[in-house]
C-alpha positions as CSV (number, residue, x, y, z in Angstrom):
1,M,-75.3,-70.0,78.5
2,L,-77.1,-69.0,75.3
3,H,-77.3,-65.4,74.4
4,P,-80.4,-63.8,72.8
5,F,-80.1,-63.0,69.1
6,G,-79.5,-59.4,68.3
7,P,-81.7,-57.4,65.8
8,R,-79.2,-57.8,63.0
9,T,-79.1,-61.6,63.4
10,L,-82.9,-61.9,63.3
11,V,-83.0,-59.8,60.1
12,A,-80.4,-62.0,58.5
13,I,-82.4,-65.2,59.3
14,A,-85.6,-63.6,57.9
15,L,-83.8,-62.8,54.7
16,V,-82.5,-66.4,54.4
17,G,-86.2,-67.6,54.9
18,V,-87.4,-65.3,52.1
19,A,-84.6,-66.6,49.8
20,A,-85.6,-70.2,50.6
21,L,-89.3,-69.4,49.8
22,A,-88.4,-67.8,46.5
23,S,-86.2,-70.8,45.6
24,W,-89.1,-73.3,46.3
25,M,-91.5,-71.2,44.2
26,L,-89.0,-71.3,41.3
27,V,-88.0,-75.0,41.3
28,L,-90.7,-76.6,43.4
29,D,-88.0,-78.9,45.0
30,I,-88.4,-79.1,48.7
31,Q,-85.0,-80.8,49.2
32,N,-83.1,-78.0,47.6
33,V,-85.1,-75.4,49.6
34,L,-84.2,-77.1,52.9
35,I,-80.5,-77.2,51.9
36,V,-80.6,-73.4,51.1
37,L,-82.5,-72.7,54.3
38,V,-80.2,-74.7,56.6
39,G,-77.1,-73.5,55.0
40,G,-78.1,-69.9,55.1
41,I,-79.1,-70.0,58.8
42,A,-75.8,-71.7,59.6
43,A,-73.9,-69.1,57.8
44,V,-75.7,-66.3,59.7
45,L,-75.1,-68.0,63.0
46,V,-71.4,-68.5,62.3
47,A,-71.0,-64.9,61.2
48,A,-72.9,-63.6,64.3
49,G,-71.3,-66.0,66.8
50,T,-72.7,-69.1,68.6
51,G,-74.8,-67.0,71.0
52,E,-72.2,-67.4,73.8
53,P,-70.9,-63.9,74.8
54,A,-67.2,-63.2,74.3
55,E,-65.3,-63.2,77.6
56,A,-63.9,-59.8,78.4
57,P,-60.1,-59.8,78.9
58,P,-59.1,-59.3,82.6
59,P,-58.2,-55.7,83.4
60,S,-54.5,-55.1,83.6
61,P,-53.1,-53.9,87.0
62,A,-52.2,-50.6,85.5
63,A,-55.8,-50.0,84.2
64,D,-57.1,-51.1,87.6
65,R,-55.1,-48.5,89.4
66,A,-56.1,-45.9,86.9
67,T,-59.8,-46.3,87.6
68,P,-61.3,-43.9,90.1
69,G,-62.5,-46.6,92.4
70,N,-58.9,-48.0,92.9
71,Q,-57.0,-44.7,92.7
72,S,-56.4,-44.7,96.5
73,V,-54.2,-47.8,96.3
74,D,-51.9,-46.0,93.8
75,I,-51.6,-42.8,95.9
76,S,-50.9,-44.8,99.0
77,E,-48.0,-46.6,97.3
78,V,-46.6,-43.4,95.9
79,I,-46.7,-41.4,99.2
80,E,-45.2,-44.4,101.1
81,A,-42.1,-44.1,98.9
82,I,-41.5,-40.5,100.2
83,I,-39.6,-40.3,103.5
84,E,-41.0,-37.0,104.5
85,P,-44.5,-36.7,106.0
86,I,-47.2,-36.5,103.3
87,V,-51.0,-36.1,103.9
88,I,-53.7,-36.3,101.3
89,V,-56.8,-34.2,102.3
90,A,-60.2,-34.8,100.8
91,D,-63.3,-32.7,101.8
92,G,-61.4,-31.3,104.8
93,R,-60.4,-34.8,106.2
94,V,-57.2,-36.8,106.1
95,A,-57.8,-39.4,103.3
96,H,-54.3,-40.8,103.3
97,A,-51.1,-40.4,105.3
98,N,-47.7,-42.1,104.8
99,R,-45.8,-43.7,107.7
100,A,-43.7,-40.6,108.3
101,A,-46.8,-38.5,108.7
102,Q,-48.4,-41.0,111.1
103,A,-45.2,-41.2,113.1
104,L,-45.2,-37.4,113.5
105,L,-48.9,-36.7,113.9
106,G,-50.2,-40.0,115.2
107,G,-51.9,-43.1,113.6
108,H,-55.3,-41.8,114.5
109,I,-55.3,-39.0,112.0
110,L,-56.8,-41.1,109.1
111,G,-60.3,-39.9,108.5
112,E,-59.9,-37.0,111.0
113,D,-60.5,-33.3,110.3
114,V,-57.2,-32.1,109.0
115,R,-57.3,-29.1,111.4
116,L,-57.3,-31.5,114.3
117,A,-54.7,-33.8,112.7
118,I,-52.2,-30.9,112.3
119,R,-52.8,-29.0,115.5
120,H,-51.2,-25.7,114.6
121,P,-52.9,-22.3,114.1
122,A,-50.9,-21.3,111.1
123,A,-51.6,-24.7,109.5
124,A,-55.3,-24.6,110.2
125,E,-55.5,-21.1,108.6
126,R,-53.7,-22.2,105.5
127,L,-55.7,-25.4,105.1
128,T,-59.0,-23.5,105.3
129,A,-57.9,-20.6,103.1
130,G,-58.7,-22.2,99.7
131,R,-58.5,-25.3,97.6
132,D,-55.0,-24.8,96.3
133,G,-53.5,-23.4,99.5
134,A,-51.9,-20.5,97.6
135,G,-49.5,-18.3,99.5
136,G,-46.3,-20.3,99.5
137,P,-44.8,-22.4,102.3
138,I,-45.3,-21.6,106.0
139,N,-43.1,-22.4,109.0
140,L,-44.5,-24.5,111.9
141,V,-42.8,-24.3,115.3
142,G,-43.5,-26.8,118.0
143,L,-45.1,-29.5,115.7
144,G,-43.8,-32.8,117.0
145,T,-41.4,-31.7,119.7
146,L,-40.8,-28.2,121.0
147,D,-37.5,-27.7,119.3
148,Q,-38.5,-29.0,115.8
149,R,-39.1,-26.7,112.9
150,W,-41.3,-27.7,109.9
151,E,-42.1,-26.1,106.6
152,M,-45.6,-26.9,105.3
153,R,-46.4,-26.8,101.6
154,V,-50.0,-27.3,100.3
155,T,-50.7,-28.3,96.6
156,G,-54.2,-28.6,95.1
157,L,-55.0,-31.6,92.8
158,A,-57.4,-31.5,89.8
159,D,-60.0,-33.6,91.6
160,G,-60.3,-31.2,94.5
161,R,-58.0,-33.0,96.9
162,R,-54.9,-31.4,98.4
163,V,-51.4,-32.7,99.2
164,V,-49.8,-31.5,102.4
165,H,-46.0,-31.9,102.4
166,L,-44.1,-31.3,105.7
167,I,-40.3,-30.7,105.4
168,D,-38.1,-30.9,108.5
169,Q,-36.1,-27.7,108.7
170,T,-34.7,-28.3,112.2
171,G,-31.1,-28.9,111.1
172,S,-31.1,-25.9,108.8
173,Y,-32.5,-23.7,111.6
174,A,-29.9,-24.9,114.1
175,A,-27.1,-24.2,111.6
176,E,-28.4,-20.7,111.0
177,R,-28.7,-20.1,114.7
178,M,-25.2,-21.3,115.2
179,R,-24.0,-18.9,112.5
180,V,-25.8,-15.9,114.0
181,D,-24.5,-16.8,117.5
182,F,-21.0,-17.1,116.2
183,V,-21.0,-13.7,114.4
184,A,-22.6,-12.1,117.5
185,N,-20.0,-13.7,119.9
186,A,-17.1,-12.9,117.7
187,S,-18.2,-9.3,117.4
188,H,-18.5,-9.0,121.1
189,E,-15.2,-10.6,121.8
190,L,-13.5,-8.2,119.4
191,R,-15.4,-5.1,120.5
192,T,-14.6,-5.5,124.2
193,P,-10.8,-5.2,123.9
194,L,-11.1,-2.7,121.2
195,A,-13.2,-0.4,123.3
196,S,-10.6,-0.7,126.1
197,I,-7.8,0.2,123.8
198,L,-9.6,3.2,122.4
199,G,-10.5,4.4,125.9
200,F,-6.9,4.2,127.1
201,V,-5.6,5.9,124.0
202,E,-8.1,8.8,124.6
203,T,-6.9,9.0,128.2
204,L,-3.3,9.1,127.2
205,S,-3.9,11.9,124.8
206,D,-4.7,14.1,127.8
207,D,-1.5,16.0,128.7
208,K,-1.9,15.3,132.4
209,A,-2.3,11.6,132.2
210,G,0.4,11.3,129.5
211,A,2.9,13.3,131.6
212,D,2.8,10.8,134.5
213,A,5.3,8.0,133.6
214,S,3.8,5.4,136.0
215,V,0.2,6.0,134.7
216,R,1.5,6.0,131.1
217,A,3.3,2.7,131.7
218,R,0.2,1.1,133.3
219,F,-2.1,2.2,130.6
220,L,0.3,1.0,127.9
221,K,0.5,-2.4,129.5
222,V,-3.3,-2.7,129.5
223,M,-3.4,-1.6,125.9
224,F,-0.8,-4.2,125.0
225,D,-2.6,-7.0,126.8
226,E,-5.9,-6.1,125.1
227,A,-4.2,-5.9,121.7
228,R,-2.6,-9.4,122.3
229,R,-6.0,-10.7,123.3
230,M,-7.5,-9.5,120.0
231,Q,-4.5,-11.0,118.1
232,R,-5.1,-14.4,119.7
233,L,-8.8,-14.2,118.9
234,V,-8.2,-13.3,115.3
235,E,-5.6,-16.1,115.0
236,D,-8.0,-18.6,116.5
237,L,-10.7,-17.6,114.1
238,I,-8.4,-17.9,111.1
239,S,-7.2,-21.3,112.4
240,L,-10.7,-22.6,112.9
241,S,-11.7,-21.4,109.4
242,R,-8.7,-23.2,107.9
243,I,-9.4,-26.4,109.8
244,E,-13.1,-26.5,108.7
245,A,-12.0,-25.9,105.1
246,E,-9.7,-29.0,105.3
247,K,-12.0,-31.3,107.4
248,Y,-12.7,-33.7,104.5
249,R,-9.1,-34.0,103.5
250,L,-7.6,-36.8,105.5
251,P,-4.0,-36.1,106.7
252,A,-1.4,-38.6,105.3
253,R,1.9,-37.7,106.9
254,E,3.4,-40.0,109.5
255,V,3.7,-38.3,113.0
256,D,5.6,-39.7,115.9
257,L,3.4,-38.5,118.9
258,A,6.1,-39.4,121.5
259,Q,8.6,-37.1,119.9
260,L,5.9,-34.4,119.3
261,L,4.8,-34.5,122.9
262,E,8.4,-34.0,124.1
263,E,8.8,-31.0,121.8
264,V,5.6,-29.4,123.1
265,H,6.7,-29.9,126.7
266,A,10.1,-28.3,125.9
267,E,8.4,-25.3,124.2
268,I,6.1,-24.7,127.2
269,A,9.1,-25.0,129.6
270,D,11.0,-22.4,127.6
271,S,8.1,-20.0,127.7
272,Q,9.0,-19.2,131.3
273,D,5.5,-20.0,132.5
274,R,5.6,-20.6,136.2
275,R,3.5,-23.8,135.8
276,G,6.0,-25.3,133.4
277,A,7.6,-27.1,136.4
278,D,4.3,-28.9,137.1
279,L,4.3,-30.8,133.7
280,V,4.7,-34.6,134.1
281,S,4.8,-37.0,131.1
282,D,4.2,-40.7,131.0
283,I,5.0,-42.2,127.5
284,D,4.7,-45.9,126.8
285,A,7.4,-47.5,124.7
286,D,6.7,-48.6,121.1
287,V,3.6,-46.4,120.6
288,P,2.9,-46.5,116.9
289,S,2.9,-43.4,114.7
290,V,-0.3,-41.9,113.4
291,A,-1.2,-40.4,110.1
292,G,-1.7,-36.7,110.7
293,D,-1.0,-33.0,110.3
294,R,2.0,-32.3,112.6
295,A,1.2,-28.6,113.1
296,Q,-2.4,-29.2,113.9
297,L,-1.6,-32.0,116.4
298,S,0.9,-29.7,118.0
299,Q,-1.9,-27.1,118.3
300,V,-4.1,-29.7,120.0
301,L,-1.5,-30.5,122.6
302,H,-0.8,-26.8,123.3
303,N,-4.5,-26.1,123.8
304,L,-5.2,-29.1,126.1
305,I,-2.0,-28.6,128.2
306,G,-2.7,-24.8,128.2
307,N,-6.2,-25.4,129.6
308,A,-4.8,-27.7,132.3
309,M,-2.2,-25.0,133.3
310,K,-4.9,-22.3,133.4
311,Y,-7.5,-24.1,135.4
312,G,-5.5,-26.6,137.5
313,R,-4.5,-25.6,141.0
314,P,-0.9,-24.1,141.1
315,G,1.6,-26.6,142.4
316,T,-0.4,-29.7,141.4
317,P,0.9,-32.0,138.6
318,I,-0.3,-31.7,135.0
319,T,0.1,-35.3,133.7
320,T,0.3,-36.1,130.0
321,R,0.0,-39.8,129.1
322,L,0.6,-41.5,125.7
323,W,-0.2,-45.1,125.2
324,R,-1.9,-47.6,122.8
325,D,-5.2,-48.7,124.4
326,Q,-7.1,-52.0,124.1
327,T,-8.8,-50.9,120.9
328,G,-5.5,-50.5,119.1
329,M,-6.0,-46.7,118.9
330,V,-3.3,-44.3,120.1
331,R,-4.5,-42.3,123.2
332,I,-3.2,-39.1,124.7
333,S,-4.7,-37.8,128.0
334,V,-4.0,-34.5,129.8
335,S,-5.1,-34.5,133.5
336,D,-5.1,-31.7,136.0
337,E,-6.1,-31.4,139.6
338,G,-8.2,-28.3,139.4
339,E,-11.8,-27.4,140.5
340,G,-13.3,-29.7,137.9
341,I,-16.3,-29.0,135.6
342,G,-20.0,-29.6,136.4
343,P,-21.7,-32.3,134.4
344,E,-24.2,-29.8,132.9
345,H,-21.3,-28.0,131.2
346,L,-19.5,-31.0,129.7
347,P,-21.7,-31.5,126.5
348,R,-21.2,-27.8,125.5
349,L,-17.5,-27.4,126.1
350,T,-16.6,-27.7,122.4
351,E,-19.1,-25.1,121.3
352,R,-17.5,-21.9,120.1
353,F,-17.2,-19.2,122.7
354,Y,-18.8,-21.3,125.4
355,R,-17.3,-20.8,128.8
356,V,-18.0,-22.3,132.2
357,D,-16.8,-19.1,133.8
358,A,-16.6,-16.3,131.3
359,G,-14.9,-13.7,133.5
360,R,-12.2,-16.1,134.7
361,S,-11.6,-17.3,131.1
362,R,-11.1,-13.8,129.8
363,A,-8.9,-12.9,132.7
364,L,-6.7,-15.9,131.9
365,G,-6.4,-15.0,128.3
366,G,-8.8,-17.6,126.9
367,T,-10.7,-16.9,123.6
368,G,-13.4,-19.5,124.0
369,L,-12.3,-21.3,120.8
370,G,-9.6,-23.6,122.1
371,L,-11.7,-26.8,122.5
372,A,-13.7,-26.1,119.4
373,I,-10.4,-26.1,117.4
374,V,-9.3,-29.3,119.2
375,K,-12.6,-31.0,118.3
376,H,-12.4,-30.0,114.6
377,I,-8.8,-31.1,114.3
378,I,-9.5,-34.5,115.9
379,E,-12.5,-35.0,113.6
380,R,-10.4,-34.3,110.6
381,H,-8.0,-37.0,111.8
382,R,-10.9,-39.4,112.2
383,G,-10.3,-39.6,115.9
384,R,-12.3,-38.8,119.1
385,L,-12.2,-36.3,121.9
386,D,-13.3,-37.3,125.4
387,I,-13.6,-35.0,128.5
388,H,-14.1,-36.5,131.9
389,S,-14.3,-34.3,135.0
390,V,-15.1,-34.6,138.7
391,V,-16.0,-31.4,140.6
392,G,-13.3,-30.7,143.2
393,K,-10.9,-33.3,141.8
394,G,-9.9,-32.3,138.3
395,T,-10.4,-32.8,134.6
396,T,-9.0,-35.3,132.1
397,A,-9.1,-34.6,128.4
398,S,-8.3,-37.5,126.1
399,I,-7.9,-37.8,122.3
400,L,-7.9,-41.1,120.4
401,L,-6.2,-41.3,117.0
402,P,-6.0,-44.3,114.5
403,A,-2.6,-45.9,114.5
404,I,-0.7,-46.5,111.3
405,P,-0.8,-50.3,110.7
406,A,2.5,-52.1,111.0
407,T,3.8,-54.5,108.4
408,A,1.6,-57.3,109.8
409,P,-1.0,-55.5,111.9
410,P,-3.0,-57.5,114.5
411,E,-6.2,-56.0,113.1
412,P,-6.5,-53.8,109.9
413,L,-7.7,-50.2,110.4
414,S,-11.3,-50.3,109.3
415,S,-14.7,-48.9,110.1
416,K,-15.2,-51.8,112.5
417,S,-12.3,-50.6,114.7
418,N,-13.7,-47.0,114.6
419,L,-17.0,-48.4,115.8
420,S,-15.4,-50.0,118.8
421,V,-13.7,-46.7,119.7
422,T,-17.0,-44.9,119.7
423,E,-18.2,-47.3,122.4
424,A,-15.1,-47.0,124.5
425,P,-15.6,-45.1,127.8
426,P,-13.7,-42.0,128.6
427,S,-10.5,-42.4,130.6
428,G,-10.5,-41.4,134.2
């Protein structure tokens, strides 16, 4: 398609015509004049182009994204790369939201008023407070599910839009709550026996009470028992702290669990506990050794057998079994015939200071940390703790530990075998 000549081209052609006219007036030779005229016009057209407009180069993808009309494509790609919920607000409405934001708030939020999209009073107040949302992050409780905690940050952009960033703080809040609860429970457990000791010391300081030998002996026994209770609690706290500090260091020593179990039974029998006679062991032959910390595994057995002795009915057997199960793992189970534990309590038994019956536990000398210690030791050994209970019949606590592979193992110890253990049901 021909392109109209520009002003400069027309002026050049006029000048060529003037030059041709001047040449004809000088030489009076029409042939030379035509040659000058045609040659000059051709030179002008070559210099100016053929009249066909030059084709503009296609815009590059980067330039296309940089133009205001296509800027939304670029922002969508960027926010989709962020795993946390991101919302872009323009003129008070949700212009863009990544998949995480739509999963949290709903896919309908696009184009909706941001105050309706993020249904929270504190969020609505911040989002209407100004363009840049100054004031720092705010915490949102109940957004998503009732137990979730979110931190919302609002940042203003140069073009007037705002970026709303939601950060999940549920895990951090839960960890902080556990820490606060732990400190409060530990303080309470220490304060109770300490108050008892101080009260009896004050009573014994009275001449009348101190003069009576029987009263003095009874008070001293109570003080001794409370002091031992505090000692056990402090020892358990120190032990738990030490285990948590070593949780990422895998034990490497070979431990023969059959021999260790016999030693633990002998220690309990020598302690002159009246329930020592109720202990029954069932140990399979040729159970492979495990890689572990012998002292910690002994602590696990003492805690599990001790719990069975405390809460099982007197005169009923406390059975400890050791065998290699179908997954290739080494399993130890401790069963009692006690009152059992309700299903609502089972998920919380390994929490620190959690007790099904707090009064009975304290009366029997429990600190509320035994199963928490067992759980952390088994986790350090890359094993598993299962607790199965039937109310009125009894409780079975089982631990599973990876066996040390033999010279030619049937199946190498790997993440695959650990996965199959996770799916194994608890023993009855």
